[in-house]
C-alpha angles and dihedrals in degrees: 000000000000110000128191120190116203125199145082120308098225098046113119093222090051090052090054091050092048091049093049094047092046091047091052093048093244114159116219144159118234123220113191102203092189089062101030101028123222131264125238093237092059093047092048091050092050091048092049092049100040107015125261091249090063096043093051111081103219092170094062125100094241092059094041091053092059116107112265091247091061093049096050126085096010121178130178095272093051092043091053091049090052093047092048090051093045113020090187085080091068114099112243149262102025114186118200106203093179130248091066094300118134139174118204123202127000124285117145092215091053091051093046091046089056090059096258119141134019 
């Protein structure tokens, strides 16, 4: 299984996910979308699989700092445009397990249930 974990290096939740994966001996590639950006195709695939409302991190500071007009009446197209412009608005971590399978956020039981780890 080829796993890519997407997120931001200095995020506390990302650090927990890295630590858990490393502790379980899970090999992965890391894509820092704050440094490398994210492509539209990936975002669209995540939104199709998980729902744009779950992929968009409304609780984060970046989203909360948006003007009210930009936060209201969101749909998938507008949410993707916002996340492309400011990848910090993407919930993290996002694990791409391949074959259209994704895990969003970090919960050890979710990772273990997906067959990750020992």
